[in-house]
C-alpha positions as CSV (number, residue, x, y, z in Angstrom):
1,M,2.9,-32.4,-46.3
2,T,4.0,-31.2,-41.9
3,A,4.9,-33.3,-39.9
4,A,1.6,-33.3,-38.6
5,D,0.5,-35.3,-41.9
6,I,2.8,-38.3,-41.9
7,P,0.7,-40.6,-39.7
8,A,-2.3,-40.1,-42.0
9,V,-0.3,-40.0,-45.1
10,H,1.3,-43.5,-44.1
11,E,-2.2,-44.7,-43.4
12,L,-3.1,-44.6,-46.4
13,E,0.8,-45.3,-47.9
14,C,0.2,-48.8,-46.1
15,R,-3.8,-48.7,-47.1
16,L,-2.8,-48.2,-51.0
17,F,0.6,-50.2,-51.0
18,P,0.3,-52.6,-49.1
19,V,3.7,-54.6,-51.2
20,D,5.6,-51.3,-51.4
21,A,4.9,-49.1,-48.6
22,W,7.8,-46.5,-47.6
23,P,7.7,-47.1,-43.9
24,L,7.1,-44.3,-41.4
25,Q,11.2,-42.9,-40.9
26,M,10.5,-42.8,-44.6
27,F,8.4,-39.4,-44.5
28,V,10.0,-37.8,-41.7
29,A,13.4,-38.3,-43.5
30,E,11.6,-37.3,-46.9
31,L,10.8,-34.1,-45.7
32,A,13.9,-32.8,-43.7
33,Q,15.3,-32.8,-46.4
34,A,13.5,-29.4,-48.1
35,E,16.3,-28.2,-49.9
36,T,16.0,-31.0,-52.6
37,R,12.1,-32.3,-51.6
38,H,8.1,-30.9,-52.1
39,Y,5.4,-33.3,-50.8
40,V,2.2,-32.2,-50.6
41,V,-0.9,-33.8,-49.1
42,A,-4.4,-33.3,-50.9
43,E,-7.5,-32.7,-48.2
44,R,-11.4,-33.3,-48.4
45,S,-13.2,-32.1,-45.7
46,G,-11.0,-31.9,-43.6
47,Q,-9.5,-35.7,-44.2
48,I,-6.2,-36.2,-46.5
49,V,-7.3,-38.1,-50.4
50,G,-4.0,-37.8,-51.4
51,Y,-0.7,-37.3,-51.9
52,A,2.4,-36.6,-53.9
53,G,6.1,-36.0,-53.5
54,L,9.2,-34.8,-55.5
55,M,12.9,-35.4,-55.2
56,C,14.8,-32.8,-57.7
57,I,18.3,-32.4,-58.4
58,R,18.9,-30.1,-61.2
59,P,19.1,-31.7,-64.0
60,I,16.6,-34.2,-63.0
61,A,13.0,-33.9,-60.7
62,D,11.8,-37.4,-59.8
63,V,7.7,-38.0,-58.3
64,Q,9.0,-40.0,-56.1
65,T,5.1,-40.8,-55.1
66,I,1.9,-39.7,-55.1
67,A,-1.6,-41.3,-54.6
68,V,-5.3,-40.4,-54.6
69,V,-7.2,-42.9,-52.3
70,P,-9.9,-45.2,-54.2
71,E,-13.0,-43.4,-53.7
72,E,-11.4,-40.1,-54.1
73,E,-10.3,-41.4,-58.5
74,G,-11.4,-39.7,-60.5
75,R,-12.2,-35.8,-59.7
76,G,-8.5,-34.3,-60.5
77,I,-7.4,-34.7,-57.6
78,G,-4.2,-36.8,-58.9
79,S,-4.5,-33.4,-61.9
80,A,-3.8,-31.3,-59.4
81,L,-0.6,-33.1,-57.8
82,L,0.9,-33.7,-60.6
83,T,0.8,-30.3,-62.3
84,E,2.2,-28.9,-58.7
85,L,4.9,-31.3,-58.5
86,I,5.5,-29.8,-62.5
87,G,5.3,-26.6,-61.5
88,E,7.8,-27.2,-58.4
89,S,10.1,-28.5,-61.1
90,R,9.9,-25.5,-63.2
91,L,10.8,-23.5,-60.0
92,R,13.4,-25.5,-59.4
93,R,14.9,-25.4,-62.9
94,A,14.6,-28.6,-63.7
95,E,15.4,-30.1,-67.4
96,D,13.5,-33.3,-66.9
97,V,10.8,-35.0,-64.6
98,L,11.1,-38.7,-64.6
99,L,8.9,-41.5,-62.8
100,E,8.2,-44.5,-62.2
101,V,5.2,-46.1,-62.6
102,R,3.5,-50.1,-62.5
103,A,3.3,-51.7,-66.2
104,D,-0.6,-52.8,-64.2
105,N,-1.6,-49.6,-64.0
106,P,-2.9,-47.6,-67.4
107,R,-5.4,-45.1,-66.1
108,A,-1.9,-43.4,-63.7
109,Q,0.1,-44.4,-67.7
110,Q,-3.1,-42.6,-69.4
111,L,-2.6,-39.5,-67.0
112,Y,1.2,-39.0,-67.4
113,H,0.5,-39.5,-71.1
114,R,-2.1,-36.3,-71.3
115,Y,0.7,-34.3,-69.3
116,G,3.0,-35.1,-71.3
117,F,4.9,-38.0,-70.5
118,E,6.6,-41.0,-72.7
119,Q,7.3,-43.9,-71.9
120,I,11.3,-43.8,-72.3
121,H,12.6,-47.3,-70.5
122,V,11.6,-50.4,-68.3
123,R,12.7,-51.8,-65.5
124,P,11.8,-55.4,-65.1
125,R,10.4,-56.8,-61.9
126,Y,11.3,-53.5,-60.1
127,Y,8.2,-53.7,-57.9
128,R,7.7,-56.5,-55.2
129,D,5.3,-58.7,-56.5
130,G,7.3,-58.9,-60.1
131,V,5.3,-56.1,-61.8
132,D,7.5,-54.2,-64.1
133,A,8.0,-50.1,-64.1
134,L,7.7,-48.5,-66.9
135,I,10.1,-45.6,-66.7
136,M,8.7,-42.4,-67.3
137,R,10.2,-39.1,-68.3
138,L,8.7,-35.0,-69.0
139,R,10.7,-32.7,-70.7
140,L,10.6,-28.9,-69.9
141,G,14.0,-28.0,-71.4
142,A,17.2,-26.5,-70.5
143,P,16.4,-24.1,-67.5
144,E,17.9,-21.4,-69.8
145,T,13.9,-21.7,-71.3
146,A,12.0,-23.2,-68.5
147,A,12.6,-20.4,-65.9
148,P,15.2,-17.3,-65.7
149,E,17.2,-17.2,-62.9
150,P,15.9,-14.3,-60.7
151,G,16.3,-10.6,-62.1
152,A,18.0,-12.0,-65.1
153,P,16.7,-10.8,-68.3
154,E,13.8,-12.7,-70.0
155,T,14.6,-14.3,-73.2
156,G,11.1,-14.3,-74.5
157,A,11.9,-18.3,-74.9
158,S,8.0,-20.3,-74.1
159,E,7.7,-22.7,-71.7
160,P,6.2,-25.9,-72.6
161,D,2.5,-26.6,-72.2
162,T,2.0,-28.8,-70.1
163,T,-1.5,-28.9,-70.7
164,P,-3.3,-31.6,-70.5
165,R,-4.3,-33.1,-74.1
166,E,-7.3,-34.5,-73.3
167,A,-10.9,-34.3,-70.5
168,D,-9.1,-32.9,-67.3
169,R,-10.0,-36.4,-65.6
170,P,-7.7,-39.0,-65.0
């Protein structure tokens, strides 16, 4: 995601999350923090059809947002965005990836379960419309098992498998 993408992303944000939409300035502020943030967009035919963002302050990476336009759901875009965020979490040597998901969004919950996320907590009435948030976590492991420091010798430890356990459609 670049600054030039923000107006289109914000328009989608308002369409997809009318009650909880981030203000445009929040996307600007997030992109300005590249040392701890990673935002990406998915495009089809030159149009943004999805976006996702990550905050990583070791040892925790937190999925800030992930969205796909409804007319593009079921085409692997959500999976691709999530795979990108998990990969970035590994590069930044996070031990865990956390996210909040609406309790009334089983489609997203299923996607996260396929990638190995487990529910660890519930935040009652987290969303403005009173819906609970399910807190989910993916354990990546300690840094020494996730990715060696640049120039460090290989330890021989294997990375956890985040391959989807079912068909790769959300």
